[in-house]
Steps between C-alpha positions, in 0.01 A plus 500: 500500500600855436325817592356718226748762384246761613512391866805694610399687817646825376250481215191349664493750785436774244205320342154635574243289680316363196827389342615330821172306518549361149878472465637470852626162608537362150764230462556310177651161443715408204173437311426873492133475603306829514253387765675402821559127533338281763755284686319209665779330691564419863877464469802550278790288372865602499805439283713396796499464878714809554238719331215392723719530809594856406137594443383361834789677671396829341830525314348471152178621340246255365192297583505233772139411583163656409419574862796737482519609137291454187537705180126560458455598865800732492367676191181582690697618802711728285194649330316568825810662654531730200135598515515568874827691485644238738851358512378142525193279513410143592173336399303251706231237451210722613431846631474371855833321459643839406352673807611223736851492354538879507416505871652182641832547323571804717308447826610302805365428847501820702443727199197725455295567186243775441234403249198669346154415627339476156666225298434180312369239743796264462746785560321581824512129593879504467530807720231404752566125529823379340758757609403496871550121504869566433538770764458796262301783655235668284310829512206582273435861399264691275725556198327832425612646834859621470520569872405139575804371312729729696338411832534127432878504456699318768873446546463151351283600201650349187227515234207712380264285290203638309317515169365803317228507384390252765292192426200547498448832680712700256680680785792704367824502699724807478803334342726802526436559870505136612812412304685811620408419860624146456830610345559743787445219752696231317180305422445306177179576308332213315221624272246268337438669164279234339203732439717731287825341378775721361266605220300712744714553812867453585553493878879492468483852352331613824773352718377143556768236553314194374201451271310170504242357264245245419605484135193280453296817479552800271851397394382174346165649415297211366446270797717215374779434752619576854818695570653749742791745495719698740723784378747722679869569541762240409600489866147415614423252221836321495603514865165465680233366269698259283640283783148462639347421163765258380474295818121507548407472131196724426614523138306599191484231230661583162167462322321741733790743475480488121125574504548799732796618292280512190219664697727790592527596133139624506488615863508873433233476231274288719552711812420822314184369332375321809553816704304698242221243510503485881449875524199489267349207685574663836324820400190297417513290817538806721147612418346165591660383824530607861877552489780467247873464563669614178827698525436709189155629602447823693319299768818320601653686798854430380452582133774765499755262655402223259551728201833617641658155515301300243503556124142374465227346712549136402225248424379430854259676730243408766153615591238429764133428458228534760359173625821323597598155373151416369491798261868461405438137404189608309712731286758229433237241413336736251815566299489381140835619361727566797631179660480423870867446584745599771788562257609851396706652221337277238408626154149378584277689739461316831311571821503346846368539852816548710337418834419147386808441281832685515449621858291215639795386717504834683183419692212746564691719745813515285300592192306767688822654631643502147187651347400194299123503545239244397364729230840555335572379147836525321519523124787453258411684181634329191545578134138458393308799368416701813148563371433125505631483856282793603194336344575178685535681832188703429284192453662326798434797727139512377446128568650546847248776568691824475 
């Protein structure tokens, strides 16, 4: 294998974002393929024993085992790093593998983590249940409250962990303030950017140390495979994350990496159109429901902050209907075009009831504290004609009685 002649760092760092998404991380074999090759292999053979010994000793470059290196996987990692403006990236089997790896690789018994209240249910499970089992202290704060972050800091605080916008409440965290506070205190910020990706928001530009992803979502974009990613400095990725990942094995398969790699080529186009569609659909929904949580609408209390740090609104927003779970289910059951699904980032429009799906494991009290109410619905707006989506929602709302 050889890298494409266009992959010299002195050249790629000057490429603009759309070019990086299409051309970044392109390696070509001696066959000269234009579309990146898919390397389905678990291991590698060597010309002699000295070569393999040198590679395992770190004295020579080259592949040793696909849990450690794979050409297809490394192409994806290189592309994501370029798009994020990061020095390095490692991809994982799922988004939750990425979150778990990003946290456990740097936390030990006796450490303290501050995490946002509003978050994906599994992320809260890690913070609320898993980390304390290993002697890691946790504090939950309202990510919208800058003073709460500052007040939560302790001498043993090692990590700030949050997502923005938050799932599914669409809370916006002040990236600039939180990351600056963390830097001043020697705390590492880990930002879950799955709702946006680098096409819409780049946390590293606001001072974040680490950005983590479910690449299953908007990056891949068509609901086909699972994958995760963590990007940051070479020191963090190579010295902290890599030893954890290579020895625990939450690796992304070459096939899944290849699918995500191809999905990134259309990411900016999809993110822009889906954001445009989501705004049109959101404007319609706002006039029909009790409450809407959409960062680009005037009704969102953090609209100005969202527009400061995001390039566009993204495809996802939430809203609440009167009548609790019964009415929310009535809306879902009446849909004719939009699918009932708990996935996001898909090119298809999808809707779910977070309280009974993505945040079911939080329990009633946990959901209430987070702001995930029984009447809440979360929608991922896809690439369909927004007028068809509006018509579908219109008839669903009518059948549900409002």
